[in-house]
BASEDREN-817819 format. One line per field, with one value per residue (C-alpha): residue number from 1; x, y, z. Coordinates in nm, 4 decimals, padded with zeros to 6 digits, m for minus. Layout:
BEGIN
nr <- [NUM, ...]
X <- [X, ...]
Y <- [Y, ...]
Z <- [Z, ...]
***
This chain:
BEGIN
nr <- [1, 2, 3, 4, 5, 6, 7, 8, 9, 10, 11, 12, 13, 14, 15, 16, 17, 18, 19, 20, 21, 22, 23, 24, 25, 26, 27, 28, 29, 30, 31, 32, 33, 34, 35, 36, 37, 38, 39, 40, 41, 42, 43, 44, 45, 46, 47, 48, 49, 50, 51, 52, 53, 54, 55, 56, 57, 58, 59, 60, 61, 62, 63, 64, 65, 66, 67, 68, 69, 70, 71, 72, 73, 74, 75, 76, 77, 78, 79, 80, 81, 82, 83, 84, 85, 86, 87, 88, 89, 90, 91, 92, 93, 94, 95, 96, 97, 98, 99, 100, 101, 102, 103, 104, 105, 106, 107, 108, 109, 110, 111, 112, 113, 114, 115, 116, 117, 118, 119, 120, 121, 122, 123, 124, 125, 126, 127, 128, 129, 130, 131, 132, 133, 134, 135, 136, 137, 138, 139, 140, 141, 142, 143, 144, 145, 146, 147, 148, 149, 150, 151, 152, 153, 154, 155, 156, 157, 158, 159, 160, 161, 162, 163, 164, 165, 166, 167, 168, 169, 170, 171, 172, 173, 174, 175, 176, 177, 178, 179, 180, 181, 182, 183, 184, 185, 186, 187, 188, 189, 190, 191, 192, 193, 194, 195, 196, 197, 198, 199, 200, 201, 202, 203, 204, 205, 206, 207, 208, 209, 210, 211, 212, 213, 214, 215, 216, 217, 218, 219, 220, 221, 222, 223, 224, 225, 226, 227, 228, 229, 230, 231, 232, 233, 234, 235, 236, 237, 238, 239, 240, 241, 242, 243, 244, 245, 246, 247, 248, 249, 250, 251, 252, 253, 254, 255, 256, 257, 258, 259, 260, 261, 262, 263, 264, 265, 266, 267, 268, 269, 270, 271, 272, 273, 274, 275, 276, 277, 278, 279, 280, 281, 282, 283, 284, 285, 286, 287, 288, 289, 290, 291, 292, 293, 294, 295, 296, 297, 298, 299, 300, 301, 302, 303, 304, 305, 306, 307, 308, 309, 310, 311, 312, 313, 314, 315, 316, 317, 318, 319, 320, 321, 322, 323, 324, 325, 326, 327, 328, 329, 330, 331, 332, 333, 334, 335, 336, 337, 338, 339, 340, 341, 342, 343, 344, 345, 346, 347, 348, 349, 350, 351, 352, 353, 354, 355, 356, 357, 358, 359, 360, 361, 362, 363, 364, 365, 366, 367, 368, 369, 370, 371, 372, 373, 374, 375, 376, 377, 378, 379, 380, 381, 382, 383, 384, 385, 386, 387, 388, 389, 390, 391, 392, 393, 394, 395, 396, 397, 398, 399, 400, 401, 402, 403, 404, 405, 406, 407, 408, 409, 410, 411, 412, 413, 414, 415, 416, 417, 418, 419, 420, 421, 422, 423, 424, 425, 426, 427, 428, 429, 430, 431, 432, 433, 434, 435, 436, 437, 438, 439, 440, 441, 442, 443, 444, 445, 446, 447, 448, 449, 450, 451, 452, 453, 454, 455, 456, 457, 458, 459, 460, 461, 462, 463, 464, 465, 466, 467, 468, 469, 470, 471, 472, 473, 474, 475, 476, 477, 478, 479, 480, 481, 482, 483, 484, 485, 486, 487, 488, 489]
X <- [00.0005, 00.2742, 00.6274, 00.8983, 01.2104, 01.5438, 01.3730, 01.5823, 01.4327, 01.5969, 01.4515, 01.6778, 01.9720, 01.9026, 01.8812, 01.5687, 01.5198, 01.8257, 01.7764, 01.4637, 01.3026, 01.0039, 00.7021, 00.3618, 00.1200, m00.2504, m00.4552, m00.1480, m00.1240, 00.2221, 00.3300, 00.6122, 00.7840, 01.1172, 01.2712, 01.1265, 01.2687, 01.3743, 01.1737, 00.8445, 00.6152, 00.8250, 00.7828, 00.4071, 00.3992, 00.5821, 00.3489, 00.0434, 00.1900, 00.2110, 00.5842, 00.6764, 00.3416, 00.2408, 00.5263, 00.8522, 01.1374, 01.4149, 01.3260, 01.5141, 01.3684, 00.9978, 00.6823, 00.3991, 00.0567, m00.1730, 00.0408, 00.0333, 00.3558, 00.2783, 00.4939, 00.3235, m00.0473, m00.2394, m00.3465, m00.7231, m00.6539, m00.4296, m00.7048, m00.9075, m00.6186, m00.4455, m00.5720, m00.3679, m00.4492, m00.2006, m00.0430, m00.2051, m00.5741, m00.6254, m00.4248, m00.7094, m01.0227, m01.1953, m01.5735, m01.8182, m01.9887, m01.8470, m02.0797, m01.9878, m01.6200, m01.6709, m01.8841, m01.6337, m01.4113, m01.6817, m01.8630, m01.5484, m01.4936, m01.8315, m02.0422, m02.4229, m02.5624, m02.7167, m02.3751, m02.2136, m02.4604, m02.4112, m02.0360, m02.0766, m02.2944, m02.0511, m01.7462, m01.9185, m02.0255, m01.6826, m01.5125, m01.7800, m01.8733, m02.2448, m02.3461, m02.1104, m02.2242, m02.3589, m02.0651, m01.8025, m01.4649, m01.2901, m01.4755, m01.3861, m01.1096, m00.7821, m00.8824, m01.2243, m01.0583, m00.8367, m01.1470, m01.3035, m00.9877, m00.9845, m01.3557, m01.3118, m01.0476, m01.2328, m01.5412, m01.3483, m01.2670, m00.9318, m00.7524, m00.4575, m00.4696, m00.1753, m00.2252, 00.0395, m00.0059, m00.3878, m00.4214, m00.1777, m00.4527, m00.7248, m00.8729, m00.9046, m01.2642, m01.1875, m00.8593, m01.0468, m01.3155, m01.0515, m00.8622, m01.1873, m01.2706, m00.9270, m00.9646, m01.3037, m01.1379, m00.8729, m01.1146, m01.4065, m01.2494, m00.8863, m00.7676, m00.3916, m00.2960, 00.0294, 00.0167, 00.2818, 00.2747, 00.4752, 00.1865, 00.2294, m00.0135, m00.3115, m00.1411, 00.1009, m00.1979, m00.3460, m00.0295, 00.1050, 00.4412, 00.6627, 00.9152, 01.1666, 01.3327, 01.6290, 01.8098, 01.6228, 01.6790, 01.4888, 01.6816, 01.4448, 01.1459, 00.9618, 00.6860, 00.5747, 00.6629, 01.0158, 01.0802, 00.9461, 01.1020, 01.4483, 01.5233, 01.8529, 01.6757, 01.3994, 01.6571, 01.8644, 01.5692, 01.3739, 01.0745, 00.8373, 00.7380, 00.3678, 00.1605, m00.0570, m00.3547, m00.6428, m00.6233, m00.8508, m01.0531, m00.9258, m01.2263, m01.1213, m00.7532, m00.7679, m00.7844, m00.9530, m00.7651, m00.8639, m00.6120, m00.3513, m00.2668, m00.0724, m00.0826, 00.0703, m00.0459, m00.1681, 00.0456, m00.2617, m00.6313, m00.9288, m01.2411, m01.5796, m01.4382, m01.6697, m01.5019, m01.5603, m01.5998, m01.8628, m02.0629, m02.0800, m01.9322, m01.7153, m01.6186, m01.8512, m01.7965, m01.4455, m01.2426, m00.8780, m00.5777, m00.2236, 00.0631, 00.4400, 00.6134, 00.2798, 00.3044, m00.0551, m00.1966, m00.5144, m00.6991, m01.0350, m01.1977, m01.1823, m01.4087, m01.4075, m01.2701, m00.9024, m00.7594, m01.0147, m00.9138, m00.5458, m00.6125, m00.7973, m00.5253, m00.2593, m00.4538, m00.5025, m00.8840, m01.0946, m01.3293, m01.6985, m01.7428, m01.5115, m01.1546, m00.7998, m00.5729, m00.1943, 00.0120, m00.2278, m00.4668, m00.2338, m00.3199, m00.0709, 00.1758, 00.1664, 00.4996, 00.6695, 00.4340, 00.2427, 00.3608, 00.1454, 00.2607, m00.0229, m00.1458, m00.0401, 00.3151, 00.2900, 00.0506, 00.3385, 00.6375, 00.7194, 01.0960, 01.3431, 01.5534, 01.5200, 01.7767, 01.5875, 01.2612, 01.3972, 01.5642, 01.2787, 01.0942, 01.4083, 01.4956, 01.1389, 01.1401, 01.5003, 01.6292, 01.8400, 02.1006, 02.3233, 02.3835, 02.0123, 01.9616, 02.2406, 02.1207, 01.7600, 01.8661, 02.0690, 01.7938, 01.5461, 01.7988, 01.7873, 02.1517, 02.2117, 01.8941, 01.9599, 01.9971, 01.7010, 01.3721, 01.1018, 00.8540, 01.0917, 01.1121, 00.9112, 00.6107, 00.7991, 01.0929, 00.8532, 00.6942, 01.0307, 01.1184, 00.7922, 00.8384, 01.1998, 01.0803, 00.8337, 01.0919, 01.3625, 01.1730, 01.1617, 00.7942, 00.6522, 00.3813, 00.4231, 00.1152, 00.1706, m00.1276, m00.0680, 00.3150, 00.3429, 00.2571, 00.5385, 00.7641, 00.9449, 00.9871, 01.3543, 01.3036, 00.9908, 01.1431, 01.4479, 01.2214, 01.0065, 01.3103, 01.4203, 01.0766, 01.1166, 01.4318, 01.2500, 00.9619, 01.1959, 01.3176, 00.9648, 00.8109, 00.4555, 00.3621, 00.0211, 00.0377, m00.2628, m00.2342, m00.4161, m00.0893, m00.1232, 00.2463, 00.3530, 00.1004, 00.1862, 00.5587, 00.5580, 00.2351, 00.1883, m00.1668, m00.4428, m00.7383, m01.0143, m01.2404, m01.5769, m01.8402, m01.6717, m01.6092, m01.3769, m01.5156, m01.2367, m00.8955, m00.6478, m00.3479, m00.2589, m00.1767, 00.1294, 00.0603, 00.3456, 00.1752, 00.1864, 00.5271, 00.8023, 01.1294, 01.3551, 01.3523, 01.2026, 00.9829]
Y <- [m00.0005, 00.2459, 00.2287, 00.4750, 00.4335, 00.5955, 00.9115, 01.2109, 01.5510, 01.8846, 02.2128, 02.5021, 02.2599, 02.1085, 01.7313, 01.6013, 01.2585, 01.0562, 00.7766, 00.6193, 00.3132, 00.1250, m00.0782, m00.0804, m00.3535, m00.2969, m00.3265, m00.2948, m00.0549, 00.0756, 00.2964, 00.5398, 00.6905, 00.8416, 01.1572, 01.4990, 01.6383, 01.2991, 01.3445, 01.1666, 01.4518, 01.5153, 01.1477, 01.1885, 01.4954, 01.2987, 00.9971, 01.2223, 01.4128, 01.7455, 01.7234, 01.8241, 01.9504, 02.1897, 02.2176, 02.3485, 02.1056, 01.9411, 01.5791, 01.2799, 00.9348, 00.8669, 00.7653, 00.5546, 00.5121, 00.2499, 00.2605, 00.6406, 00.8450, 01.1219, 01.3731, 01.3051, 01.2952, 01.6064, 01.6260, 01.5939, 01.2575, 01.1461, 01.2413, 00.9386, 00.7135, 00.8758, 01.1192, 01.3031, 01.4410, 01.7066, 01.7615, 02.1053, 02.0613, 02.4347, 02.3959, 02.2001, 02.3600, 02.6535, 02.6026, 02.7693, 02.4455, 02.1080, 01.9100, 02.1296, 02.0701, 01.6936, 01.7054, 01.9197, 01.6345, 01.3945, 01.6810, 01.7815, 01.4217, 01.4353, 01.2002, 01.2252, 01.4190, 01.1065, 00.9423, 01.2614, 01.2711, 00.9015, 00.9547, 01.2626, 01.0719, 00.7827, 01.0059, 01.2170, 00.9082, 00.7501, 01.0558, 01.1462, 01.4764, 01.4305, 01.6733, 01.9390, 01.9160, 02.2755, 02.4235, 02.6555, 02.4730, 02.7965, 02.7904, 02.4288, 02.3056, 02.1823, 01.8196, 01.8764, 02.0416, 01.7363, 01.5147, 01.7355, 01.7123, 01.3343, 01.3112, 01.5289, 01.2909, 00.9742, 01.0898, 01.0500, 00.6876, 00.6849, 00.3564, 00.4805, 00.7115, 00.9025, 01.0473, 01.2727, 01.2515, 01.2313, 01.1700, 01.4355, 01.6682, 01.4096, 01.2897, 00.9188, 00.8797, 01.0584, 00.8672, 00.5408, 00.6603, 00.7467, 00.4223, 00.2255, 00.4076, 00.3237, m00.0395, m00.0433, 00.0880, m00.1819, m00.4665, m00.3745, m00.1739, m00.2938, 00.0675, 00.1035, 00.3172, 00.5037, 00.6317, 00.8749, 00.8956, 00.9648, 00.8437, 00.4708, 00.3220, 00.2949, 00.3134, 00.0233, m00.2084, m00.1032, m00.1383, m00.4660, m00.3142, m00.0373, 00.1758, 00.3696, 00.6808, 00.8823, 01.1708, 01.1209, 00.7448, 00.4273, 00.2589, m00.0285, m00.2010, m00.4867, m00.6125, m00.3798, m00.6417, m00.6732, m00.3012, m00.1789, m00.4594, m00.3261, m00.0936, 00.0229, 00.1426, 00.3145, 00.4986, 00.6020, 00.7397, 00.8741, 00.6430, 00.5306, 00.1702, 00.1293, 00.0111, m00.2934, m00.2118, 00.0217, 00.3729, 00.4672, 00.7881, 01.0889, 01.0665, 00.7166, 00.8143, 01.1434, 01.1390, 01.4571, 01.6863, 02.0453, 02.3308, 02.2351, 02.6007, 02.5177, 02.8836, 03.0165, 03.3301, 03.2650, 03.3633, 03.3759, 03.3625, 03.3099, 03.4305, 03.3286, 03.3558, 03.3238, 03.3556, 03.2635, 03.4001, 03.6015, 03.6532, 03.2775, 03.1521, 02.8422, 02.8426, 02.9710, 03.0414, 02.8975, 02.9399, 02.8396, 02.9387, 02.8831, 02.8991, 02.9482, 02.6145, 02.4595, 02.1996, 02.1594, 01.9348, 02.0705, 01.7730, 01.6893, 01.5884, 01.7953, 02.1018, 02.1065, 02.4634, 02.4061, 02.6333, 02.9102, 02.8959, 02.9203, 03.2247, 03.4013, 03.3186, 03.4533, 03.7774, 03.7059, 03.7182, 03.9398, 03.7540, 03.8194, 03.7913, 03.7605, 03.8631, 03.7403, 03.8531, 03.8193, 03.8779, 04.0638, 04.1945, 04.3086, 04.2241, 03.9705, 04.1039, 03.8807, 03.7117, 03.8441, 03.7261, 03.4614, 03.2967, 03.0658, 02.8079, 02.7695, 02.4415, 02.5570, 02.6903, 02.8695, 03.1168, 03.2613, 03.2358, 03.5319, 03.5976, 03.5045, 03.2684, 03.0416, 03.2501, 03.5739, 03.4057, 03.2858, 03.6213, 03.8438, 03.8704, 03.9624, 04.2296, 04.3602, 04.4043, 04.5359, 04.2450, 04.0631, 03.8257, 03.6205, 03.3558, 03.3018, 03.2791, 03.0213, 02.8137, 02.8159, 02.7087, 02.4216, 02.3043, 02.2997, 02.1198, 02.4100, 02.5145, 02.3431, 02.5043, 02.8589, 03.0038, 02.8147, 02.9860, 02.8615, 02.8189, 02.5637, 02.3448, 02.0366, 02.0917, 01.9381, 02.1734, 02.4684, 02.3668, 02.3629, 02.7038, 02.8594, 02.7069, 02.8289, 03.1802, 03.1620, 03.0304, 03.2809, 03.5527, 03.3425, 03.4171, 03.3354, 03.1150, 02.9059, 02.7499, 02.4762, 02.3895, 02.0392, 02.0553, 01.6945, 01.7785, 01.6556, 01.5636, 01.2431, 01.1417, 01.2289, 01.5953, 01.6244, 01.4857, 01.7123, 02.0152, 01.9010, 01.8397, 02.1968, 02.3138, 02.1118, 02.3093, 02.6379, 02.5030, 02.4192, 02.7810, 02.9188, 02.9155, 02.7747, 02.5404, 02.4592, 02.1667, 02.1035, 01.7513, 01.4260, 01.2382, 01.0120, 00.9288, 01.2924, 01.4007, 01.1136, 01.1809, 01.5594, 01.6955, 01.7185, 01.8489, 01.7586, 01.9796, 01.8106, 02.0256, 01.9166, 02.1170, 02.4507, 02.4129, 02.2443, 01.9100, 01.7745, 01.8720, 01.6395, 01.4175, 01.0881, 00.7984, 00.5883, 00.3500, 00.1394, 00.0808, 00.4576, 00.5203, 00.6318, 00.4831, 00.6224, 00.8145, 00.5271, 00.3440]
Z <- [m00.0010, 00.0957, m00.0442, 00.0541, m00.1583, m00.0567, 00.0613, 00.1683, 00.2511, 00.3299, 00.4529, 00.3560, 00.3240, 00.6724, 00.6240, 00.8023, 00.6431, 00.5379, 00.2820, 00.4319, 00.2751, 00.4116, 00.2976, 00.4641, 00.3537, 00.2881, 00.6086, 00.8326, 01.1259, 01.1995, 01.4875, 01.4160, 01.7196, 01.8220, 01.9703, 01.9037, 01.5743, 01.4353, 01.1145, 01.1896, 01.0806, 00.7696, 00.6742, 00.7243, 00.4972, 00.2267, 00.2500, 00.2192, m00.0772, 00.1014, 00.0378, m00.2282, m00.3616, m00.0852, 00.1618, 00.0101, 00.0573, m00.1373, m00.1955, m00.3323, m00.3760, m00.4131, m00.2219, m00.3637, m00.2062, m00.3601, m00.6719, m00.7063, m00.6979, m00.4449, m00.6356, m00.9689, m00.8856, m00.7657, m00.4037, m00.4776, m00.6425, m00.3541, m00.1014, m00.2172, m00.1247, 00.1756, 00.4411, 00.7048, 01.0487, 01.1602, 01.5041, 01.5148, 01.4258, 01.3659, 01.0442, 00.8820, 01.0312, 00.8643, 00.8687, 01.1045, 01.2143, 01.3052, 01.0769, 00.7777, 00.8517, 00.8542, 00.5378, 00.3432, 00.2265, 00.1000, m00.0732, m00.2545, m00.3607, m00.5395, m00.3289, m00.3273, m00.0344, 00.1218, 00.1231, 00.2580, 00.5476, 00.6248, 00.6404, 00.8596, 01.1057, 01.1222, 01.1687, 01.4382, 01.6290, 01.5988, 01.7539, 02.0117, 01.8500, 01.7774, 02.0538, 01.9089, 01.5459, 01.5427, 01.7356, 01.5854, 01.5881, 01.6873, 02.0221, 02.1043, 02.3319, 02.1816, 02.2304, 02.0742, 01.7722, 01.7344, 01.7281, 01.4580, 01.2452, 01.2816, 01.1934, 00.8834, 00.7486, 00.8600, 00.6654, 00.3363, 00.4250, 00.2531, 00.1940, 00.4000, 00.6977, 00.8439, 01.1935, 01.3493, 01.7268, 01.7174, 02.0928, 02.2187, 02.3440, 02.4132, 02.7416, 02.8140, 02.6854, 02.3581, 02.3176, 02.3514, 02.1092, 01.8483, 01.9009, 01.8756, 01.5531, 01.4097, 01.5207, 01.3433, 01.0252, 01.0445, 01.1137, 00.8909, 00.6070, 00.6055, 00.6050, 00.6216, 00.9225, 00.9940, 01.3483, 01.4755, 01.8556, 02.1692, 02.3933, 02.3530, 02.6039, 02.3689, 02.0290, 02.0945, 02.1440, 01.8084, 01.6026, 01.4733, 01.3873, 01.5294, 01.3451, 01.5560, 01.4076, 01.5174, 01.3444, 01.0174, 00.9879, 01.0712, 01.3515, 01.4363, 01.2761, 01.4432, 01.6719, 01.9548, 02.2165, 02.0807, 02.0320, 02.3657, 02.5737, 02.4925, 02.7882, 02.6382, 02.3250, 02.5279, 02.7367, 02.4373, 02.2422, 02.5421, 02.5036, 02.7742, 02.8300, 02.7537, 03.0518, 03.0091, 03.2274, 03.1377, 03.2794, 03.5691, 03.5813, 03.7707, 04.0069, 04.1055, 04.1451, 04.3329, 04.7102, 04.8326, 05.0699, 04.9796, 04.9362, 05.1942, 05.2613, 05.5825, 05.6868, 05.3690, 05.1884, 04.8337, 04.5374, 04.3146, 04.3952, 04.1648, 04.3490, 04.2060, 03.8541, 03.5525, 03.2127, 02.8499, 02.5007, 02.3140, 02.6367, 02.6913, 03.0224, 02.9885, 03.3589, 03.6337, 04.0035, 04.0124, 04.3328, 04.3378, 04.5493, 04.4228, 04.6737, 04.6295, 04.5581, 04.4480, 04.1676, 04.0617, 03.7880, 03.6379, 03.4859, 03.3355, 03.0099, 02.6909, 02.7162, 03.0972, 03.1006, 03.1836, 02.9152, 02.9894, 03.3579, 03.2529, 03.0300, 03.3121, 03.5668, 03.3295, 03.2777, 02.9044, 02.9200, 03.1427, 03.3745, 03.3256, 03.7007, 03.9968, 04.0607, 03.9835, 04.2694, 04.2655, 04.5832, 04.8119, 04.5472, 04.2665, 03.9066, 03.7616, 03.5055, 03.1944, 03.1357, 03.4499, 03.7243, 03.5355, 03.2173, 03.0026, 02.7496, 02.4927, 02.3532, 02.0056, 02.0275, 01.6937, 01.8601, 02.0647, 01.8273, 01.6057, 01.6038, 01.3288, 01.5371, 01.8404, 02.0274, 01.9616, 02.0675, 02.4006, 02.4742, 02.3549, 02.6858, 02.8782, 02.6245, 02.6157, 02.9952, 02.9938, 03.2011, 02.9437, 03.0877, 02.8563, 03.1204, 03.1730, 02.7964, 02.7609, 03.0542, 02.9289, 02.5791, 02.7238, 02.9556, 02.6647, 02.4401, 02.1968, 02.1807, 01.8459, 01.7078, 01.8303, 01.4772, 01.3227, 01.2413, 01.4846, 01.1959, 01.0351, 01.3480, 01.4354, 01.6616, 01.9514, 01.8989, 01.8676, 02.1960, 02.3736, 02.2199, 02.3447, 02.6899, 02.7082, 02.6170, 02.9086, 03.1574, 03.0677, 03.2529, 03.5726, 03.6434, 03.9870, 03.8294, 03.5150, 03.3496, 03.0909, 02.8707, 02.7374, 02.7081, 02.5846, 02.2217, 01.9969, 02.2950, 02.3533, 02.7209, 02.7238, 02.6222, 02.8268, 03.1471, 03.1152, 03.0829, 03.3728, 03.5888, 03.5135, 03.6226, 03.9431, 04.0148, 03.9645, 04.1767, 04.4624, 04.4554, 04.4882, 04.1372, 04.1351, 03.8500, 03.7040, 03.4624, 03.2384, 03.1080, 03.0266, 03.0753, 03.3815, 03.4074, 03.3818, 03.6449, 03.8767, 03.8582, 03.9063, 04.0549, 04.4277, 04.4104, 04.1637, 04.0670, 03.8636, 03.6456, 03.5172, 03.3263, 03.3908, 03.7618, 04.0079, 04.1103, 04.3263, 04.4703, 04.6275, 04.5505, 04.3843, 04.6168, 04.5507, 04.2617, 04.1317, 03.7947, 03.7300, 03.8827, 03.6433, 03.7634, 03.4924, 03.1663, 02.9765, 03.2285]
***
């Protein structure tokens, strides 16, 4: 079904893929994983035909999908054979209603309206979006947008499907819905699936073959059990061992214990906050106190209001009701007091180089320090990318650049909204360990994540959101099945 023959790709003379060859059989599901920036997304762009037809790059070798050379056949023809879901769902969403977004592909392929509607219903059901069919994608959470992007591609029922980190922003129920939909495609339609993922717990059970990449090359190709049982390989490439048991819900895991103020004065307080968009409240009556040295995980299903709470806490949206108070009633200064890493890193990257991006905030506030810049670049593993344009980086590298720019100002509160996008465990754990160092020196951290292992390893306090309010606050008890003993396990 898919043949990649001696493929090499360069962006502006930077070699990203180096003489890759692989064959994917019809009806096969392969999982491609590896360190951030190793070339996984570039390979996906080549398989879907976006390289070289839409994304400028220098390409040698060729790719064939269902017998079609992706460089010789136009994208509309290729869309009947291969569909792609991007890491950043906003790149492929442009309609005003979810159902129109999902119907767009089948309509443009010329299907009768009855067939279009049947495909829309199936795709919405498969991704759990039926109740949001009349919603505007712009107003949805990051995870909900990801489901819409997946549904819009599923509706075309291509023979091959390429998904670039489809579960990165999804909660457990939506992850299972997507994986069940993909399993249905494999079992009932023999669709060929190429799944690029760092979150391996669910995807490794779906795949019958794993391809490991590093520095633009394929370094291993085999059965999931064989690949992931090799601890040396996991450590070297920064991979996590998939767990075998199903994940529990946050409600079952969290043991309630309230705020645990212990006589401390709050660093930040949200008092009866209601906030949202276009006069519609997404969160209502929220009360939350954040203390110095807090390391809080803010969890909950997609659409629960986590990102809206983060934007209000960072001072980036004005509450409709209530007050945000920082250090005895002051308003937080964006960037200096509270810094927020967005779900989509491109939303906060605008400089011509990584080095300029990381140093911009310090220069803007007249507090530039070369030693801080150098240390931050090293901690984010960006030193060798310091002259690169952020827009030419992988999503994982962009995420690290945006986070480094936030951390360079040493704010008193750092909020990270789904920082796992595009990140292998090696890079992610190094960044989180750096945050732990800041946290021990007084910086408070709010981590928004669906990642159980990440939360269990780093967070000391858990706040669960549900339907726009805080349902539960507490901590996670010791659980050996969720414990992370080293960089790979």
